[in-house]
Backbone as ProteinMPNN parsed JSONL, in Angstrom:
{"seq_chain_A": "MSKDEVKSKDNDVKEVHYNYFQGQLQTLAGKVLTIVDASIPDKQQNKCVKDLIKAEFHRKIHDLQEFYWKGQKGHSVSLDQDSKLPLN", "coords_chain_A": {"N_chain_A": [[132.62, 10.305, -139.507], [132.988, 10.213, -142.955], [132.296, 12.473, -145.749], [131.596, 10.999, -148.015], [130.791, 8.585, -146.857], [128.545, 9.429, -145.421], [126.921, 10.286, -147.531], [126.578, 7.84, -148.861], [125.175, 6.395, -146.902], [122.857, 7.971, -146.767], [121.859, 7.513, -149.336], [121.306, 4.785, -149.103], [119.198, 4.847, -147.244], [117.317, 6.3, -148.724], [116.861, 4.442, -150.767], [115.649, 2.308, -149.382], [113.291, 3.575, -148.481], [112.144, 4.313, -150.968], [111.79, 1.771, -152.182], [109.959, 0.646, -150.4], [107.668, 2.349, -150.676], [107.187, 2.06, -153.424], [106.555, -0.663, -153.558], [104.207, -0.653, -152.005], [102.512, 0.903, -153.63], [102.374, -0.741, -155.899], [101.109, -2.993, -154.827], [98.641, -1.859, -154.114], [97.75, -1.133, -156.677], [97.367, -3.68, -157.81], [95.239, -4.609, -156.222], [93.228, -2.762, -156.872], [92.918, -3.32, -159.596], [91.934, -5.913, -159.426], [89.436, -5.409, -158.289], [88.293, -4.011, -160.405], [88.148, -6.099, -162.279], [86.196, -7.659, -161.034], [84.044, -5.982, -161.193], [83.44, -5.024, -163.769], [82.034, -6.585, -166.292], [82.105, -6.647, -169.126], [84.463, -7.449, -171.513], [86.053, -5.798, -173.238], [85.606, -3.193, -172.274], [86.467, -3.578, -169.66], [89.224, -4.117, -170.078], [90.038, -1.624, -171.146], [89.586, 0.165, -168.976], [91.29, -0.975, -167.07], [93.752, -0.634, -168.374], [93.976, 2.172, -168.326], [94.117, 2.622, -165.549], [96.47, 1.193, -164.883], [98.354, 2.702, -166.317], [98.262, 5.151, -164.942], [99.162, 4.391, -162.37], [101.754, 3.529, -163.033], [102.799, 5.955, -163.89], [102.757, 7.454, -161.519], [104.524, 5.936, -159.932], [106.838, 6.36, -161.382], [107.059, 9.15, -160.986], [107.546, 9.131, -158.229], [110.016, 7.853, -158.198], [111.555, 9.79, -159.551], [111.379, 11.86, -157.662], [112.709, 10.768, -155.398], [115.291, 10.149, -156.353], [116.248, 12.218, -157.986], [115.342, 14.514, -156.929], [112.735, 16.774, -156.142], [111.459, 18.764, -158.64], [114.03, 19.523, -159.454], [115.351, 20.061, -157.076], [117.511, 18.975, -154.454], [117.074, 15.996, -152.49], [116.745, 15.289, -149.114], [116.609, 12.928, -146.669], [115.229, 12.342, -143.448], [117.299, 10.846, -141.175], [116.413, 9.531, -138.944], [113.871, 8.693, -139.457], [111.178, 6.4, -139.419], [109.863, 3.536, -140.963], [107.176, 1.255, -141.446], [108.315, -1.753, -142.155], [107.206, -4.275, -142.785]], "CA_chain_A": [[132.12, 9.74, -140.738], [133.364, 11.068, -144.08], [131.188, 12.925, -146.6], [131.199, 9.881, -148.878], [130.059, 7.617, -146.034], [127.237, 10.024, -145.134], [126.156, 10.247, -148.779], [126.238, 6.445, -149.101], [124.126, 6.036, -145.942], [121.656, 8.68, -147.198], [121.346, 6.796, -150.503], [120.723, 3.529, -148.612], [117.9, 5.185, -146.639], [116.427, 6.639, -149.845], [116.49, 3.22, -151.483], [114.687, 1.579, -148.545], [112.021, 4.309, -148.542], [111.599, 4.189, -152.33], [111.33, 0.392, -152.387], [108.753, 0.455, -149.598], [106.527, 3.033, -151.296], [106.927, 1.434, -154.72], [105.852, -1.917, -153.274], [102.847, -0.333, -151.553], [101.742, 1.331, -154.803], [102.131, -1.908, -156.743], [100.09, -3.804, -154.156], [97.38, -1.145, -154.276], [97.345, -1.267, -158.084], [96.84, -5.033, -157.982], [93.926, -4.7, -155.578], [92.284, -1.97, -157.666], [92.663, -4.067, -160.832], [91.068, -7.043, -159.058], [88.094, -4.843, -158.128], [87.8, -3.737, -161.767], [87.772, -7.399, -162.856], [84.953, -8.111, -160.407], [82.986, -4.991, -161.379], [83.135, -4.718, -165.173], [82.018, -7.865, -166.999], [82.42, -6.499, -170.545], [85.917, -7.628, -171.632], [86.705, -4.645, -173.86], [85.536, -2.081, -171.326], [87.33, -3.969, -168.551], [90.609, -3.909, -170.491], [90.28, -0.179, -171.283], [89.668, 0.758, -167.638], [92.515, -1.469, -166.44], [94.899, 0.022, -169.021], [94.059, 3.538, -167.791], [94.572, 2.548, -164.153], [97.883, 0.795, -164.904], [99.154, 3.842, -166.79], [98.351, 6.136, -163.855], [100.043, 3.871, -161.328], [103.129, 3.581, -163.54], [103.198, 7.369, -163.903], [103.028, 7.861, -160.138], [105.747, 5.262, -159.498], [107.919, 7.105, -162.03], [107.176, 10.417, -160.254], [108.183, 8.812, -156.951], [111.427, 7.601, -158.503], [112.159, 11.092, -159.843], [111.46, 12.597, -156.404], [113.717, 10.207, -154.505], [116.648, 10.074, -156.886], [116.701, 13.457, -158.613], [114.827, 15.652, -156.181], [111.509, 17.34, -156.698], [111.65, 19.972, -159.442], [115.431, 19.901, -159.507], [115.936, 20.274, -155.749], [118.009, 17.734, -153.868], [116.215, 15.416, -151.463], [117.446, 14.793, -147.939], [115.657, 12.242, -145.804], [115.551, 12.306, -142.022], [117.927, 9.558, -140.864], [115.7, 8.886, -137.842], [112.494, 8.346, -139.821], [110.899, 4.977, -139.311], [108.787, 3.036, -141.807], [106.818, -0.133, -141.134], [108.837, -2.559, -143.254], [106.764, -5.664, -142.653]], "C_chain_A": [[132.44, 10.719, -141.875], [132.124, 11.483, -144.88], [130.687, 11.803, -147.483], [130.397, 8.838, -148.107], [128.661, 8.14, -145.707], [126.356, 9.952, -146.374], [125.695, 8.821, -149.088], [125.101, 5.996, -148.178], [122.806, 6.699, -146.329], [121.031, 7.975, -148.397], [120.722, 5.463, -150.101], [119.339, 3.773, -148.024], [116.895, 5.519, -147.738], [115.952, 5.385, -150.559], [115.466, 2.406, -150.696], [113.321, 2.249, -148.607], [111.371, 4.14, -149.906], [111.038, 2.795, -152.551], [110.051, 0.112, -151.611], [107.543, 1.081, -150.293], [106.186, 2.454, -152.662], [106.143, 0.133, -154.516], [104.416, -1.685, -152.827], [101.969, 0.094, -152.72], [101.426, 0.152, -155.724], [101.074, -2.829, -156.14], [98.713, -3.166, -154.303], [96.865, -1.268, -155.703], [96.742, -2.646, -158.329], [95.451, -5.196, -157.39], [92.865, -3.935, -156.372], [91.932, -2.726, -158.953], [91.783, -5.291, -160.574], [89.623, -6.571, -158.889], [87.485, -4.539, -159.493], [87.35, -5.039, -162.423], [86.426, -7.882, -162.314], [83.772, -7.201, -160.748], [82.558, -4.778, -162.825], [83.198, -6.011, -165.987], [82.382, -7.773, -168.491], [83.942, -6.493, -170.727], [86.629, -6.407, -172.209], [86.728, -3.441, -172.91], [86.452, -2.342, -170.127], [88.797, -3.68, -168.886], [90.939, -2.422, -170.601], [90.454, 0.49, -169.915], [90.963, 0.312, -166.955], [93.758, -0.83, -167.058], [95.086, 1.447, -168.507], [94.61, 3.549, -166.363], [96.05, 2.179, -164.09], [98.772, 1.958, -165.308], [99.326, 4.886, -165.688], [99.26, 5.659, -162.734], [101.5, 3.892, -161.777], [103.651, 5.011, -163.543], [103.566, 7.838, -162.488], [104.285, 7.188, -159.585], [106.957, 5.949, -160.123], [108.145, 8.447, -161.323], [107.883, 10.213, -158.913], [109.679, 8.571, -157.141], [112.157, 8.914, -158.775], [112.372, 11.887, -158.547], [112.617, 12.093, -155.549], [115.129, 10.303, -155.053], [117.135, 11.363, -157.52], [116.261, 14.688, -157.846], [113.631, 16.25, -156.896], [111.829, 18.658, -157.392], [113.087, 20.47, -159.38], [116.091, 20.149, -158.161], [116.427, 18.942, -155.205], [117.091, 17.295, -152.735], [117.087, 14.918, -150.327], [116.415, 14.189, -147.009], [116.155, 12.266, -144.369], [116.082, 10.906, -141.681], [117.168, 8.803, -139.76], [114.284, 8.454, -138.204], [112.332, 6.824, -139.813], [109.721, 4.631, -140.225], [108.452, 1.619, -141.38], [107.231, -1.028, -142.296], [108.446, -4.029, -143.112], [106.027, -6.114, -143.869]], "O_chain_A": [[132.185, 11.918, -141.756], [131.044, 10.917, -144.709], [129.481, 11.665, -147.683], [129.438, 8.272, -148.633], [127.697, 7.375, -145.715], [125.18, 9.6, -146.283], [124.563, 8.611, -149.524], [124.179, 5.305, -148.61], [121.749, 6.074, -146.235], [119.809, 7.848, -148.472], [119.721, 5.049, -150.685], [118.412, 3.001, -148.27], [115.75, 5.071, -147.689], [114.779, 5.274, -150.916], [114.52, 1.872, -151.276], [112.304, 1.574, -148.767], [110.176, 3.855, -149.993], [109.924, 2.65, -153.055], [109.16, -0.579, -152.105], [106.518, 0.424, -150.478], [105.011, 2.368, -153.019], [105.176, -0.13, -155.231], [103.512, -2.425, -153.216], [100.807, -0.305, -152.799], [100.325, 0.067, -156.267], [100.241, -3.381, -156.86], [97.732, -3.855, -154.584], [95.672, -1.483, -155.915], [95.71, -2.76, -158.991], [94.587, -5.842, -157.982], [91.738, -4.406, -156.526], [90.767, -2.762, -159.349], [90.973, -5.66, -161.424], [88.692, -7.263, -159.303], [86.299, -4.782, -159.714], [86.292, -5.084, -163.051], [85.617, -8.444, -163.052], [82.619, -7.609, -160.605], [81.417, -4.389, -163.075], [84.283, -6.479, -166.331], [82.914, -8.731, -169.052], [84.633, -5.64, -170.169], [87.693, -6.022, -171.722], [87.747, -2.765, -172.769], [87.128, -1.434, -169.642], [89.52, -3.08, -168.09], [92.02, -2.003, -170.185], [91.371, 1.29, -169.727], [91.652, 1.122, -166.335], [94.712, -0.518, -166.345], [96.213, 1.884, -168.279], [95.456, 4.374, -166.016], [96.805, 2.782, -163.328], [99.825, 2.176, -164.709], [100.411, 5.442, -165.52], [100.048, 6.441, -162.202], [102.386, 4.234, -160.993], [104.818, 5.249, -163.232], [104.564, 8.533, -162.294], [105.036, 7.816, -158.839], [107.989, 6.104, -159.469], [109.288, 8.839, -161.088], [108.717, 11.026, -158.513], [110.501, 9.029, -156.346], [113.264, 9.12, -158.278], [113.417, 12.51, -158.36], [113.411, 12.882, -155.038], [116.072, 10.517, -154.292], [118.345, 11.583, -157.586], [116.759, 15.787, -158.092], [113.549, 16.222, -158.124], [112.408, 19.56, -156.786], [113.34, 21.67, -159.269], [117.29, 20.425, -158.113], [115.826, 17.899, -155.467], [116.42, 18.113, -152.106], [118.062, 14.203, -150.556], [115.461, 14.855, -146.607], [117.358, 12.217, -144.114], [115.389, 9.908, -141.878], [117.27, 7.581, -139.659], [113.568, 7.91, -137.363], [113.25, 6.08, -140.16], [108.715, 5.34, -140.255], [109.341, 0.86, -140.993], [106.552, -1.053, -143.323], [109.277, -4.918, -143.302], [105.581, -7.26, -143.932]]}, "name": "protein", "num_of_chains": 1, "seq": "MSKDEVKSKDNDVKEVHYNYFQGQLQTLAGKVLTIVDASIPDKQQNKCVKDLIKAEFHRKIHDLQEFYWKGQKGHSVSLDQDSKLPLN"}
């Protein structure tokens, strides 16, 4: 396998891992926001809390993207080719 083929395969694995974790974070954010809706009846307070939660989830998803595609703190990221994720 050539260096380009190995790099391409590594990028494919990174994309699968990133997409999985991004989807899990988005699902969790939706569930947390639903709990906020059920817990805070005041519309203005509800919106403020939800805006804060959304901002934090977006920040963490961005951090995850930076980690997977640029490497943490400027270091390259190499994923174990044999790692398994539950992709259901």
